[in-house]
N, C-alpha and C positions, 0 to 999 in steps of 0.2 A: 745429478745432485744439484742442489741449490747453488746457482752461480752468481746471481746479482748481489751487489753490495747491500747489506741490510740498511734500511732507512726507516725513519718514523714518519716520513712525509705523507704516505698514504693513510696511516693511522690518524694523523692530525686532520686530514681532509675528511675522513669518515666521522671522527668525533665532532668536528664542527658542523658537518651536514646534519648530524643527529641532535644538534643543539647542546652538546656537552662541552661548551666553551671552556669551562674551568679545567677540565681534564686536558684539553688541547693546550691551554695556557701553561699548565704545569710541565708539559712535554716539549714545549717549543724550543728550549735550549738543550734538550737531551739528545743522546745518541744511543744507537742500538747495536748490540753485539749478540750473535747467536751462538750459544754454547751447545754444540751438537754432541750427544753422547754416543756410546757404542751399543746402546740398548734399542732393540726394535720396538716400534710402536704398534698401532692397531691396523695399519695397512701393510701391504707387502713390502718389506724392507724399508719402511719409513723409520726414521731415527728420532727418538725422543729428544726434544730440544728445549732448553731454557732460554727465554728472551731476557737478556741482561740490559737494563736501561740505566745508563749513566747520566746523572743530572747534577747541576750545580747544587751546592749544599742546601740552600733555602728550598729549592724545588724538591730535592731528595727528601727532606724532612716532611714535606707535605705529602709527597707520593707514598712514602712508607706508612703514613698515618691515615691514608684513605680507608674508608669502609670497604669491607670485603666485596660488596656488590659493585663498587666503583673500580676496584682493581680487576674484578672479573670483566667489567666492560672494556677495559684496556686490553685484557687478554683476548676477548672475543674479537675486537677490532684487529689485533695482530693476526689472529687466525684467519680473518677474512682477507687480509692483505697477503699473508703467507699461508695459504691453505695447506692442510696435510695432503700429501700425495704419495703414491707408491714410489719407492727409490728416492725419496726426498725427506725433508725435515717434517716433523710433527711437533709444533710448539705446544707444550703441555703446562708450562708455568712461566711466571715472570719474576724477576728479581731486580729490586731497585738498589743501585750502588751510587756512591758519591763520585762525581767527576772532579777530582782534586785539581785538575788543570783549568777548570772553568771558574771564572770569578763570579761572585754573587752579584745580584742586581744592584746592591747598595755599596759595593766595595770597588772603587776605581783602582786601577793598577798602581798608581803612585802611592796611595795610602796603605796598600797592602804591606809593603816592606816596613813602613813606619809603625804599623800596629804590632809587628813582631819584635818587641823589645824584651830582652831577657834581663832578669834582675841581676 
């Protein structure tokens, strides 16, 4: 079974190599989690897996608004870094989620608390 800690590092390198800098830029502060299901995939005992990409709010908004072909390009890169194998994961989809612990690029730590004023 898949034992290494999931990372977007290889995906970033692949996207940059292919000249897809804007996609790599959107993923630079993101993290990856693999949600492995109990459902078998197309290979012997491969498990269908969703790649969950957690990104800061600004990047999340842009990622979820990407055209289908650009989301597919990220999925293809993920599959190249984490290829489907027998008795291992088979990434079939991606899901973009907000990383609420990450600050946005324009929001320093000190001003975050000040902006949360209740009436």
